[in-house]
C-alpha positions, -999 to +999 in steps of 0.1 A: -049-333+242-048-305+214-035-280+230-012-299+253+008-311+218+009-279+207+023-265+240+053-293+237+055-287+201+061-250+206+084-255+240+108-281+217+112-250+191+121-231+218+147-251+230+159-260+189+154-219+183+193-210+193+208-245+184+199-237+147+211-200+153+241-212+164+246-239+138+239-212+109+264-192+123+287-222+127+282-231+091+287-191+078+323-195+097+330-230+083+325-221+049+347-194+049+376-212+068+374-235+041+375-208+013+404-200+032+420-233+037+410-243-003+429-211-019+461-216+004+462-252-006+454-250-041+483-226-040+507-253-017+499-281-039+506-262-076+546-248-058+546-286-044+543-306-076+569-280-098+591-283-065+589-323-064+590-324-106+614-298-115+617-313-144+590-319-161+587-280-152+618-272-165+610-288-196+577-268-205+575-242-222+570-200-211+534-200-226+525-236-210+542-225-178+521-189-187+488-211-188+497-235-157+500-205-136+464-188-148+446-220-144+464-219-107+454-183-103+416-190-118+413-224-092+421-203-061+398-175-074+371-200-081+372-218-044+346-199-033+321-202-054+338-242-055+329-244-019+295-221-017+284-246-046+289-276-027+281-261+013+246-252-005+233-283-002+203-283+024+209-322+032+245-312+049+229-293+073+206-308+102+196-274+111+187-268+071+165-299+070+155-313+109+158-343+107+131-342+136+125-381+145+163-381+157+171-377+187+182-335+204+207-350+226+227-362+192+230-325+188+243-309+220+279-312+208+283-278+187+296-255+207 
């Protein structure tokens, strides 16, 4: 009985192994693309606010505008760190913390 269960476990682990590998690849790709998106979004949103509220922007001193621009640039530069901090949470990713009692069919939509 024990050997039968061990065999079944090994077979299921073999089934899940390629799926978990693919999920890890997708996790990396998703994080990279999220960093790219966030960087562009921060810059675009700041530009949109400057355009939309141009009267406020024009009322600011050069020093304040320079400080604001520096803060936006820091935010853009920190996009990777921010995404990494959030995405490093293993509970977000099934393959890092598998829910062993869930049906495998639930995860077949990958790819």
